[in-house]
ROVOMAR-773327 format. One record per residue (C-alpha): residue number from 1; residue in one letter; chain; x, y, z. Coordinates in steps of 0.5 Angstrom, whole numbers. Example, Ala and Ser with C-alpha at 12.3 -4.5 7.8 and 13.67 -1.06 7.14 Angstrom:
REM ROVOMAR-773327
pos:1; code:a; unit:A; xx:25; yy:-9; zz:16
pos:2; code:s; unit:A; xx:27; yy:-2; zz:14
REM end
This chain:
REM ROVOMAR-773327
pos:1; code:m; unit:A; xx:188; yy:243; zz:194
pos:2; code:r; unit:A; xx:185; yy:237; zz:196
pos:3; code:t; unit:A; xx:184; yy:237; zz:203
pos:4; code:e; unit:A; xx:182; yy:228; zz:206
pos:5; code:a; unit:A; xx:178; yy:229; zz:211
pos:6; code:v; unit:A; xx:181; yy:227; zz:218
pos:7; code:l; unit:A; xx:178; yy:224; zz:225
pos:8; code:v; unit:A; xx:183; yy:221; zz:229
pos:9; code:l; unit:A; xx:179; yy:216; zz:234
pos:10; code:g; unit:A; xx:185; yy:213; zz:239
pos:11; code:l; unit:A; xx:192; yy:210; zz:239
pos:12; code:l; unit:A; xx:196; yy:204; zz:239
pos:13; code:g; unit:A; xx:201; yy:204; zz:245
pos:14; code:v; unit:A; xx:205; yy:198; zz:240
pos:15; code:v; unit:A; xx:205; yy:197; zz:232
pos:16; code:a; unit:A; xx:204; yy:191; zz:230
pos:17; code:p; unit:A; xx:209; yy:186; zz:227
pos:18; code:l; unit:A; xx:205; yy:187; zz:219
pos:19; code:p; unit:A; xx:206; yy:181; zz:216
pos:20; code:a; unit:A; xx:210; yy:179; zz:210
pos:21; code:q; unit:A; xx:210; yy:180; zz:203
pos:22; code:d; unit:A; xx:210; yy:176; zz:197
pos:23; code:a; unit:A; xx:209; yy:180; zz:190
pos:24; code:f; unit:A; xx:213; yy:183; zz:186
pos:25; code:g; unit:A; xx:215; yy:191; zz:183
pos:26; code:f; unit:A; xx:221; yy:196; zz:185
pos:27; code:g; unit:A; xx:225; yy:196; zz:191
pos:28; code:g; unit:A; xx:229; yy:202; zz:193
pos:29; code:g; unit:A; xx:233; yy:198; zz:197
pos:30; code:r; unit:A; xx:241; yy:199; zz:197
pos:31; code:g; unit:A; xx:242; yy:192; zz:196
pos:32; code:r; unit:A; xx:242; yy:188; zz:203
pos:33; code:g; unit:A; xx:237; yy:182; zz:200
pos:34; code:g; unit:A; xx:231; yy:181; zz:205
pos:35; code:p; unit:A; xx:225; yy:179; zz:202
pos:36; code:p; unit:A; xx:223; yy:182; zz:196
pos:37; code:p; unit:A; xx:220; yy:189; zz:194
pos:38; code:v; unit:A; xx:212; yy:190; zz:193
pos:39; code:s; unit:A; xx:208; yy:193; zz:188
pos:40; code:l; unit:A; xx:204; yy:200; zz:189
pos:41; code:d; unit:A; xx:198; yy:202; zz:183
pos:42; code:a; unit:A; xx:201; yy:208; zz:182
pos:43; code:n; unit:A; xx:198; yy:215; zz:180
pos:44; code:l; unit:A; xx:191; yy:213; zz:181
pos:45; code:p; unit:A; xx:184; yy:219; zz:179
pos:46; code:y; unit:A; xx:183; yy:221; zz:186
pos:47; code:d; unit:A; xx:178; yy:218; zz:191
pos:48; code:g; unit:A; xx:177; yy:220; zz:197
pos:49; code:h; unit:A; xx:182; yy:217; zz:200
pos:50; code:f; unit:A; xx:189; yy:219; zz:202
pos:51; code:e; unit:A; xx:194; yy:217; zz:198
pos:52; code:f; unit:A; xx:202; yy:217; zz:200
pos:53; code:l; unit:A; xx:207; yy:220; zz:195
pos:54; code:r; unit:A; xx:214; yy:219; zz:193
pos:55; code:v; unit:A; xx:217; yy:226; zz:190
pos:56; code:r; unit:A; xx:222; yy:224; zz:185
pos:57; code:y; unit:A; xx:227; yy:228; zz:183
pos:58; code:a; unit:A; xx:232; yy:227; zz:178
pos:59; code:t; unit:A; xx:240; yy:222; zz:180
pos:60; code:p; unit:A; xx:246; yy:223; zz:178
pos:61; code:g; unit:A; xx:248; yy:218; zz:173
pos:62; code:g; unit:A; xx:242; yy:219; zz:170
pos:63; code:l; unit:A; xx:238; yy:212; zz:168
pos:64; code:r; unit:A; xx:244; yy:209; zz:168
pos:65; code:s; unit:A; xx:245; yy:210; zz:175
pos:66; code:r; unit:A; xx:243; yy:203; zz:180
pos:67; code:d; unit:A; xx:241; yy:207; zz:187
pos:68; code:v; unit:A; xx:236; yy:211; zz:185
pos:69; code:k; unit:A; xx:236; yy:216; zz:190
pos:70; code:w; unit:A; xx:228; yy:219; zz:191
pos:71; code:s; unit:A; xx:227; yy:212; zz:190
pos:72; code:h; unit:A; xx:232; yy:209; zz:197
pos:73; code:d; unit:A; xx:226; yy:205; zz:202
pos:74; code:y; unit:A; xx:220; yy:205; zz:195
pos:75; code:a; unit:A; xx:215; yy:203; zz:196
pos:76; code:r; unit:A; xx:215; yy:197; zz:202
pos:77; code:a; unit:A; xx:216; yy:203; zz:206
pos:78; code:e; unit:A; xx:210; yy:206; zz:203
pos:79; code:a; unit:A; xx:205; yy:199; zz:203
pos:80; code:n; unit:A; xx:207; yy:199; zz:211
pos:81; code:f; unit:A; xx:206; yy:206; zz:213
pos:82; code:t; unit:A; xx:200; yy:207; zz:211
pos:83; code:k; unit:A; xx:197; yy:199; zz:212
pos:84; code:i; unit:A; xx:198; yy:202; zz:219
pos:85; code:l; unit:A; xx:197; yy:210; zz:219
pos:86; code:q; unit:A; xx:189; yy:206; zz:216
pos:87; code:e; unit:A; xx:190; yy:201; zz:222
pos:88; code:v; unit:A; xx:191; yy:206; zz:228
pos:89; code:s; unit:A; xx:186; yy:213; zz:225
pos:90; code:t; unit:A; xx:181; yy:214; zz:221
pos:91; code:v; unit:A; xx:185; yy:217; zz:216
pos:92; code:r; unit:A; xx:181; yy:214; zz:210
pos:93; code:t; unit:A; xx:188; yy:212; zz:206
pos:94; code:r; unit:A; xx:189; yy:207; zz:201
pos:95; code:t; unit:A; xx:194; yy:202; zz:202
pos:96; code:t; unit:A; xx:195; yy:198; zz:194
pos:97; code:a; unit:A; xx:198; yy:205; zz:192
pos:98; code:s; unit:A; xx:201; yy:211; zz:192
pos:99; code:a; unit:A; xx:204; yy:217; zz:188
pos:100; code:v; unit:A; xx:210; yy:218; zz:185
pos:101; code:l; unit:A; xx:210; yy:225; zz:181
pos:102; code:g; unit:A; xx:216; yy:231; zz:180
pos:103; code:f; unit:A; xx:214; yy:237; zz:184
pos:104; code:d; unit:A; xx:213; yy:240; zz:176
pos:105; code:d; unit:A; xx:207; yy:235; zz:176
pos:106; code:p; unit:A; xx:201; yy:239; zz:175
pos:107; code:a; unit:A; xx:198; yy:234; zz:180
pos:108; code:l; unit:A; xx:202; yy:235; zz:185
pos:109; code:f; unit:A; xx:197; yy:240; zz:187
pos:110; code:e; unit:A; xx:191; yy:234; zz:188
pos:111; code:h; unit:A; xx:194; yy:233; zz:195
pos:112; code:t; unit:A; xx:197; yy:236; zz:201
pos:113; code:i; unit:A; xx:204; yy:232; zz:203
pos:114; code:a; unit:A; xx:209; yy:230; zz:201
pos:115; code:y; unit:A; xx:215; yy:226; zz:202
pos:116; code:i; unit:A; xx:223; yy:227; zz:200
pos:117; code:v; unit:A; xx:228; yy:223; zz:201
pos:118; code:e; unit:A; xx:236; yy:223; zz:200
pos:119; code:v; unit:A; xx:235; yy:230; zz:199
pos:120; code:g; unit:A; xx:243; yy:231; zz:198
pos:121; code:y; unit:A; xx:242; yy:230; zz:192
pos:122; code:w; unit:A; xx:237; yy:234; zz:189
pos:123; code:v; unit:A; xx:238; yy:240; zz:185
pos:124; code:p; unit:A; xx:232; yy:241; zz:182
pos:125; code:n; unit:A; xx:230; yy:245; zz:176
pos:126; code:d; unit:A; xx:227; yy:252; zz:177
pos:127; code:s; unit:A; xx:222; yy:250; zz:174
pos:128; code:e; unit:A; xx:221; yy:245; zz:181
pos:129; code:v; unit:A; xx:223; yy:252; zz:185
pos:130; code:q; unit:A; xx:217; yy:255; zz:182
pos:131; code:a; unit:A; xx:212; yy:249; zz:182
pos:132; code:l; unit:A; xx:214; yy:247; zz:190
pos:133; code:q; unit:A; xx:214; yy:255; zz:191
pos:134; code:r; unit:A; xx:207; yy:254; zz:190
pos:135; code:w; unit:A; xx:204; yy:249; zz:193
pos:136; code:l; unit:A; xx:208; yy:251; zz:199
pos:137; code:r; unit:A; xx:205; yy:258; zz:199
pos:138; code:r; unit:A; xx:198; yy:253; zz:198
pos:139; code:g; unit:A; xx:198; yy:250; zz:203
pos:140; code:g; unit:A; xx:202; yy:245; zz:202
pos:141; code:f; unit:A; xx:206; yy:240; zz:208
pos:142; code:l; unit:A; xx:214; yy:237; zz:206
pos:143; code:i; unit:A; xx:217; yy:232; zz:210
pos:144; code:v; unit:A; xx:222; yy:229; zz:208
pos:145; code:d; unit:A; xx:227; yy:224; zz:210
pos:146; code:d; unit:A; xx:233; yy:219; zz:210
pos:147; code:f; unit:A; xx:238; yy:225; zz:208
pos:148; code:q; unit:A; xx:245; yy:227; zz:214
pos:149; code:g; unit:A; xx:252; yy:229; zz:216
pos:150; code:r; unit:A; xx:252; yy:234; zz:209
pos:151; code:d; unit:A; xx:246; yy:233; zz:205
pos:152; code:l; unit:A; xx:243; yy:239; zz:212
pos:153; code:t; unit:A; xx:248; yy:245; zz:207
pos:154; code:n; unit:A; xx:244; yy:241; zz:200
pos:155; code:f; unit:A; xx:238; yy:242; zz:203
pos:156; code:e; unit:A; xx:238; yy:248; zz:205
pos:157; code:a; unit:A; xx:241; yy:252; zz:199
pos:158; code:q; unit:A; xx:236; yy:248; zz:195
pos:159; code:m; unit:A; xx:230; yy:250; zz:199
pos:160; code:q; unit:A; xx:234; yy:258; zz:199
pos:161; code:r; unit:A; xx:231; yy:257; zz:191
pos:162; code:v; unit:A; xx:224; yy:255; zz:193
pos:163; code:l; unit:A; xx:222; yy:261; zz:198
pos:164; code:p; unit:A; xx:229; yy:266; zz:199
pos:165; code:d; unit:A; xx:226; yy:268; zz:205
pos:166; code:a; unit:A; xx:225; yy:263; zz:209
pos:167; code:r; unit:A; xx:230; yy:260; zz:215
pos:168; code:l; unit:A; xx:231; yy:253; zz:217
pos:169; code:l; unit:A; xx:230; yy:253; zz:223
pos:170; code:p; unit:A; xx:230; yy:248; zz:229
pos:171; code:v; unit:A; xx:222; yy:245; zz:230
pos:172; code:p; unit:A; xx:221; yy:246; zz:237
pos:173; code:t; unit:A; xx:219; yy:239; zz:242
pos:174; code:t; unit:A; xx:212; yy:242; zz:244
pos:175; code:h; unit:A; xx:211; yy:243; zz:238
pos:176; code:p; unit:A; xx:204; yy:241; zz:235
pos:177; code:v; unit:A; xx:208; yy:236; zz:231
pos:178; code:f; unit:A; xx:210; yy:231; zz:235
pos:179; code:d; unit:A; xx:203; yy:231; zz:240
pos:180; code:a; unit:A; xx:199; yy:231; zz:232
pos:181; code:f; unit:A; xx:197; yy:224; zz:234
pos:182; code:y; unit:A; xx:202; yy:221; zz:239
pos:183; code:h; unit:A; xx:205; yy:224; zz:244
pos:184; code:f; unit:A; xx:213; yy:224; zz:243
pos:185; code:t; unit:A; xx:217; yy:226; zz:249
pos:186; code:e; unit:A; xx:222; yy:222; zz:248
pos:187; code:f; unit:A; xx:226; yy:225; zz:242
pos:188; code:d; unit:A; xx:234; yy:222; zz:244
pos:189; code:e; unit:A; xx:231; yy:214; zz:242
pos:190; code:v; unit:A; xx:230; yy:216; zz:234
pos:191; code:r; unit:A; xx:236; yy:215; zz:232
pos:192; code:h; unit:A; xx:238; yy:214; zz:224
pos:193; code:p; unit:A; xx:238; yy:206; zz:224
pos:194; code:y; unit:A; xx:245; yy:204; zz:222
pos:195; code:g; unit:A; xx:250; yy:208; zz:226
pos:196; code:g; unit:A; xx:246; yy:211; zz:232
pos:197; code:m; unit:A; xx:245; yy:219; zz:231
pos:198; code:i; unit:A; xx:240; yy:222; zz:233
pos:199; code:t; unit:A; xx:235; yy:225; zz:230
pos:200; code:q; unit:A; xx:235; yy:233; zz:228
pos:201; code:y; unit:A; xx:228; yy:237; zz:227
pos:202; code:w; unit:A; xx:228; yy:242; zz:223
pos:203; code:g; unit:A; xx:223; yy:246; zz:220
pos:204; code:i; unit:A; xx:220; yy:252; zz:216
pos:205; code:f; unit:A; xx:214; yy:256; zz:219
pos:206; code:e; unit:A; xx:211; yy:261; zz:215
pos:207; code:e; unit:A; xx:214; yy:268; zz:216
pos:208; code:n; unit:A; xx:219; yy:264; zz:219
pos:209; code:d; unit:A; xx:214; yy:265; zz:226
pos:210; code:p; unit:A; xx:214; yy:258; zz:230
pos:211; code:t; unit:A; xx:208; yy:259; zz:232
pos:212; code:k; unit:A; xx:205; yy:259; zz:226
pos:213; code:r; unit:A; xx:204; yy:253; zz:220
pos:214; code:l; unit:A; xx:210; yy:248; zz:219
pos:215; code:m; unit:A; xx:211; yy:248; zz:212
pos:216; code:v; unit:A; xx:217; yy:243; zz:211
pos:217; code:i; unit:A; xx:219; yy:237; zz:216
pos:218; code:a; unit:A; xx:226; yy:235; zz:215
pos:219; code:n; unit:A; xx:228; yy:229; zz:219
pos:220; code:h; unit:A; xx:236; yy:230; zz:219
pos:221; code:n; unit:A; xx:241; yy:224; zz:221
pos:222; code:g; unit:A; xx:234; yy:220; zz:221
pos:223; code:d; unit:A; xx:231; yy:215; zz:216
pos:224; code:i; unit:A; xx:224; yy:213; zz:219
pos:225; code:a; unit:A; xx:222; yy:210; zz:213
pos:226; code:e; unit:A; xx:228; yy:205; zz:213
pos:227; code:y; unit:A; xx:224; yy:202; zz:220
pos:228; code:w; unit:A; xx:217; yy:202; zz:215
pos:229; code:e; unit:A; xx:220; yy:198; zz:210
pos:230; code:f; unit:A; xx:223; yy:192; zz:215
pos:231; code:a; unit:A; xx:218; yy:192; zz:220
pos:232; code:d; unit:A; xx:216; yy:186; zz:218
pos:233; code:q; unit:A; xx:222; yy:182; zz:218
pos:234; code:g; unit:A; xx:225; yy:184; zz:225
pos:235; code:l; unit:A; xx:232; yy:188; zz:224
pos:236; code:f; unit:A; xx:230; yy:193; zz:228
pos:237; code:q; unit:A; xx:229; yy:193; zz:235
pos:238; code:l; unit:A; xx:221; yy:193; zz:236
pos:239; code:g; unit:A; xx:222; yy:201; zz:241
pos:240; code:p; unit:A; xx:225; yy:205; zz:235
pos:241; code:s; unit:A; xx:221; yy:201; zz:230
pos:242; code:n; unit:A; xx:214; yy:203; zz:234
pos:243; code:d; unit:A; xx:218; yy:211; zz:234
pos:244; code:a; unit:A; xx:218; yy:210; zz:228
pos:245; code:f; unit:A; xx:211; yy:210; zz:226
pos:246; code:k; unit:A; xx:209; yy:215; zz:231
pos:247; code:l; unit:A; xx:213; yy:220; zz:228
pos:248; code:g; unit:A; xx:210; yy:218; zz:221
pos:249; code:v; unit:A; xx:203; yy:218; zz:224
pos:250; code:n; unit:A; xx:204; yy:224; zz:227
pos:251; code:y; unit:A; xx:206; yy:228; zz:221
pos:252; code:i; unit:A; xx:201; yy:226; zz:216
pos:253; code:v; unit:A; xx:195; yy:227; zz:221
pos:254; code:y; unit:A; xx:199; yy:234; zz:222
pos:255; code:g; unit:A; xx:199; yy:236; zz:215
pos:256; code:l; unit:A; xx:191; yy:233; zz:213
pos:257; code:t; unit:A; xx:189; yy:238; zz:219
pos:258; code:r; unit:A; xx:193; yy:243; zz:219
REM end
């Protein structure tokens, strides 16, 4: 598994508004209307830059379903987030391309960090389970986002298949992931963009020890990518949008440096 070099130099207290984008491509929004989808190059050869990786998986209803769960907020969220990551840090970031892979794709092992959403609907096959287990044990860092309520039950059950001895534990607010770049303290301010649910952070640690490597971070009752997706549209207040970007930056920096 390759590791991108990262040197963090500074901090922006406020995420600047992003310019509106005018492009064509696949969009995974929920049908609210608004800006057109963006187009990102996918799965390009490695060139030394960090590339945002989203995990795809079989969706209930198959190809006939219009609600492709793994694609929620794609690709506008990636486009906006990677621009911020490039701007506020020295992580060499691809801003016009991203990766979309299944867990059983051999190219997964070319990436250190992966992002998955709507895990209430995620039921990996045996091949995906085995590949994810190997990837996590070799140093992979999985970010789980955009899932609520009872979705946690399914996510925990599937992760038991991946890492049978692992337990899903609350991530302490003092954990280094919340201080990897931005110093995070106002956790009650990071709410779900719709309904105001307070996000709970669950993790899987090596040997179930919170002092050891965090392998999985899960934003239960949270959806930071929703804020990323609409950052240039004025849909949400600036404070929560800033926090969503800051959390994302922390996750990437943590995953690249631990």
